[in-house]
C-alpha positions in Angstrom: 225.9 12.5 63.0 229.1 14.3 63.1 230.6 10.8 63.9 228.8 9.1 60.8 230.0 12.2 58.7 233.5 11.5 59.9 233.5 8.2 58.8 232.3 8.9 55.2 234.8 11.2 54.8 237.2 8.9 55.7 235.7 6.2 53.6 235.7 8.2 50.8 239.1 10.5 50.4 240.3 7.2 48.7 238.2 7.1 46.2 240.4 9.4 43.7 243.1 7.2 44.0 241.3 3.8 43.4 239.1 5.2 40.9 242.7 5.4 39.1 243.2 2.4 39.5 239.6 0.2 39.0 236.9 0.9 36.9 233.1 0.3 37.2 231.8 3.1 35.9 227.9 2.0 36.2 228.6 0.3 39.8 230.4 4.0 40.8 227.8 6.1 39.6 224.8 4.4 41.1 226.6 3.9 44.5 227.4 7.8 44.5 223.9 8.4 43.5 222.6 7.0 46.7 225.3 8.4 48.8 224.3 11.9 47.7 220.2 10.9 48.0 221.1 10.0 51.3 223.3 13.6 52.5 220.8 15.7 50.6 217.8 13.9 52.7 219.6 14.9 55.5 220.5 18.4 54.8 216.8 18.8 53.8 215.8 17.8 57.4 218.8 20.7 58.9 216.9 23.4 56.8 213.3 22.2 57.6 212.7 21.4 53.4 214.6 24.1 52.0 217.9 22.8 51.6 219.3 21.7 48.1 221.2 20.2 46.5 223.1 23.8 45.3 223.4 24.8 49.2 226.1 21.5 49.1 228.1 21.7 46.4 228.6 25.2 45.5 230.8 26.2 48.3 234.5 25.8 47.7 235.4 22.4 49.8 237.9 22.9 53.0 240.6 20.3 53.5 240.1 18.5 57.0 
């Protein structure tokens, strides 16, 4: 599971730079929602169904 998260991290850290050069707003929104949905689904399993999206978004992001 952690290896999968590392792969997601490695692939998504370039999105900010790529987004400055390419515009595909609707596709971006759809894909981002799909990724967030999968992450939240996993988080709910980790927390026996009690986890929320706020648990994942409210803390500051740590640099890796």
